[in-house]
C-alpha positions as CSV (number, residue, x, y, z in Angstrom):
1,M,-0.3,0.1,0.1
2,P,1.3,3.3,-1.1
3,D,2.5,5.6,1.9
4,A,0.2,8.5,2.8
5,P,2.4,11.4,1.7
6,A,2.6,10.0,-1.9
7,R,-1.2,9.1,-1.9
8,Q,-1.8,12.9,-0.5
9,V,0.4,14.1,-3.2
10,R,-1.2,12.2,-5.9
11,E,-4.7,13.6,-5.0
12,F,-3.4,16.9,-4.7
13,V,-2.3,16.9,-8.1
14,F,-5.4,15.1,-9.5
15,K,-7.9,17.5,-7.8
16,G,-5.6,20.5,-9.3
17,L,-6.1,18.9,-12.8
18,L,-9.7,18.6,-12.2
19,F,-9.8,22.2,-11.1
20,D,-8.1,23.5,-14.1
21,A,-10.2,21.6,-16.6
22,E,-13.0,22.9,-15.0
23,C,-11.8,26.4,-15.0
24,E,-11.1,26.1,-18.8
25,R,-14.6,25.2,-19.4
26,F,-15.7,28.3,-17.4
27,R,-13.1,30.6,-19.6
28,A,-14.2,29.2,-22.8
29,A,-17.8,30.4,-21.8
30,G,-16.2,33.9,-21.2
31,I,-16.3,33.6,-17.3
32,N,-12.8,34.4,-15.9
33,I,-11.8,32.3,-13.1
34,G,-8.3,32.2,-11.7
35,V,-5.4,33.9,-13.8
36,P,-7.0,37.0,-15.5
37,V,-7.1,35.8,-19.3
38,E,-7.9,39.4,-20.7
39,A,-4.3,40.1,-21.0
40,S,-3.4,37.0,-22.6
41,E,-6.2,37.4,-24.9
42,H,-5.0,40.9,-25.9
43,D,-1.7,39.6,-26.5
44,L,-3.0,36.7,-28.5
45,M,-5.1,39.0,-30.8
46,R,-1.8,41.3,-31.2
47,E,0.0,38.5,-32.2
48,V,-2.5,37.2,-34.6
49,L,-3.1,40.7,-36.2
50,A,0.7,41.6,-36.2
51,P,1.5,40.6,-39.6
52,F,-1.4,43.0,-41.0
53,S,-1.2,46.9,-41.3
54,I,-2.0,49.2,-38.5
55,A,-5.0,50.2,-40.7
56,L,-6.5,46.8,-40.7
57,R,-5.8,46.1,-36.9
58,G,-8.6,48.5,-35.6
59,P,-11.4,47.4,-38.0
60,A,-10.3,43.6,-37.4
61,L,-10.7,43.9,-33.7
62,R,-14.1,46.0,-34.3
63,M,-15.5,43.3,-36.3
64,A,-14.2,40.5,-34.4
65,R,-16.6,41.8,-31.6
66,L,-19.6,42.0,-33.7
67,Y,-18.9,38.4,-35.0
68,A,-18.7,37.2,-31.3
69,T,-22.2,39.0,-30.9
70,L,-23.8,37.5,-33.8
71,Y,-22.2,34.0,-33.1
72,G,-23.7,34.1,-29.6
73,F,-26.8,35.3,-30.8
74,E,-27.6,32.9,-33.9
75,N,-26.4,29.8,-31.8
76,S,-28.4,30.9,-28.9
77,V,-31.6,31.0,-31.2
78,R,-30.7,27.5,-32.5
79,E,-30.6,26.4,-29.0
80,L,-33.9,27.9,-28.1
81,I,-35.6,26.3,-31.1
82,I,-34.2,22.6,-30.1
83,A,-35.1,23.2,-26.5
84,R,-38.7,24.3,-27.0
85,L,-39.4,21.8,-29.9
86,L,-37.8,18.9,-28.3
87,E,-40.1,19.9,-25.2
88,N,-43.4,20.7,-27.0
89,R,-43.0,18.3,-30.0
90,G,-40.6,15.5,-28.8
91,V,-37.5,14.0,-30.1
92,D,-38.7,13.7,-33.8
93,W,-39.1,17.5,-33.8
94,W,-36.8,17.9,-36.7
95,N,-38.9,15.7,-39.2
96,S,-42.2,17.1,-37.8
97,C,-41.8,20.6,-37.2
98,V,-39.2,22.0,-40.1
99,P,-40.3,23.2,-43.2
100,A,-39.9,20.8,-45.8
101,S,-37.8,23.2,-48.0
102,V,-35.4,24.1,-45.1
103,K,-34.9,20.2,-44.1
104,K,-34.2,20.0,-47.7
105,Y,-31.5,22.5,-47.7
106,A,-30.0,21.6,-44.6
107,E,-29.4,18.0,-45.6
108,A,-28.0,19.1,-48.9
109,R,-25.9,21.4,-47.1
110,K,-24.6,18.7,-44.7
111,I,-23.9,16.3,-47.6
112,S,-21.9,19.1,-49.3
113,F,-19.6,19.7,-46.3
114,E,-19.2,16.0,-46.0
115,K,-18.1,15.7,-49.3
116,N,-15.5,18.6,-48.7
117,S,-13.5,16.1,-46.3
118,W,-10.5,18.7,-46.2
119,L,-12.6,21.1,-44.5
120,E,-13.3,19.5,-41.0
121,G,-16.0,20.8,-39.0
122,A,-17.3,19.4,-35.5
123,P,-20.2,17.0,-36.2
124,A,-23.5,18.9,-35.8
125,P,-27.2,18.6,-35.8
126,L,-29.0,19.5,-38.9
127,I,-30.3,22.7,-37.5
128,H,-26.7,23.7,-37.7
129,Y,-26.8,23.6,-41.4
130,V,-29.5,26.0,-41.9
131,D,-29.2,29.6,-43.0
132,F,-29.7,32.3,-40.6
133,G,-33.0,33.4,-41.8
134,H,-34.4,29.7,-42.0
135,L,-34.2,30.1,-38.0
136,A,-37.2,32.7,-38.1
137,D,-39.0,30.5,-40.8
138,I,-38.8,27.3,-38.1
139,I,-40.1,29.7,-35.5
140,A,-42.8,30.9,-37.4
141,Q,-43.9,27.6,-38.6
142,N,-44.1,26.5,-34.8
143,W,-45.7,29.9,-33.7
144,T,-47.8,28.2,-30.9
145,V,-44.6,27.0,-29.4
146,F,-42.8,30.5,-29.5
147,E,-45.9,33.3,-29.2
148,D,-45.3,33.4,-25.5
149,L,-41.6,34.6,-26.1
150,V,-42.0,36.7,-29.1
151,P,-44.3,39.8,-29.5
152,S,-45.4,38.9,-33.2
153,Q,-44.2,37.3,-36.2
154,H,-43.8,40.5,-38.0
155,W,-41.4,41.6,-35.1
156,L,-39.3,38.2,-35.6
157,K,-39.2,38.4,-39.3
158,Q,-38.1,42.1,-39.4
159,R,-35.3,41.5,-36.9
160,F,-34.1,38.6,-38.5
161,E,-34.0,40.0,-42.1
162,E,-32.0,43.2,-40.8
163,L,-29.8,41.0,-38.6
164,E,-29.2,38.6,-41.6
165,K,-28.0,41.4,-44.0
166,A,-25.8,42.3,-41.2
167,R,-24.6,38.9,-40.5
168,N,-23.6,38.4,-44.1
169,F,-21.4,41.5,-44.4
170,V,-19.6,40.4,-41.4
171,A,-19.1,37.2,-42.7
172,H,-17.8,38.4,-45.9
173,N,-15.5,40.4,-44.1
174,R,-17.1,43.7,-45.3
175,N,-16.9,46.5,-42.8
176,L,-20.1,48.0,-41.3
177,L,-21.0,51.7,-40.4
178,D,-21.4,52.7,-36.6
179,N,-25.0,52.9,-37.0
180,E,-25.2,49.3,-38.2
181,F,-23.1,48.4,-35.1
182,E,-25.6,50.1,-33.1
183,R,-28.8,48.7,-34.8
184,I,-27.3,45.2,-34.6
185,E,-26.7,45.6,-30.7
186,M,-30.3,47.1,-30.4
187,Y,-31.7,44.2,-31.8
188,V,-29.7,41.8,-29.9
189,S,-30.7,43.7,-26.9
190,D,-34.3,43.5,-28.0
191,W,-34.2,39.9,-28.3
192,S,-32.4,39.6,-25.0
193,K,-35.0,41.5,-23.3
194,Q,-38.0,39.7,-24.8
195,V,-36.8,36.1,-25.0
196,G,-33.8,36.0,-22.7
197,F,-30.6,33.9,-23.4
């Protein structure tokens, strides 16, 4: 039987590794635990942008912030759709609740991505293969499941159409004007107040 000090050291190291792993999960979610990561993130961003001209660095940082907002928004809407439809329509919600044209689009897109095996992405449910605008279509198709959260289908469609245009600008590396940044932040804030994240 190992002596007590060796066992204590092993337990201490093991607990430290477990704690570190949990801290990484929180840091990945944007929650700072332990050593502040702002400085290291800033250094990393500076290192990543170092090869580019100063004229490109500022807009790149600005657009990175906007990308993060849109990424979080779009994927929180996906999570909401999955949670609500799973709870209200059951495990077969994709087949029974998603418009046929959206399902067909997602399935074709998934096949296309799988054929391009040089481009590896994490495995994902079919809802991750739909376009941003399709998310509003899924909600509208299942309005009774979402009407307690969203004021009207018009409200939903209007915000998604505006956000989709801005999202496509960001996805194609085009700069947006300040008022567009404000509009996006306002729409995301409206959604958060209305629906929550």
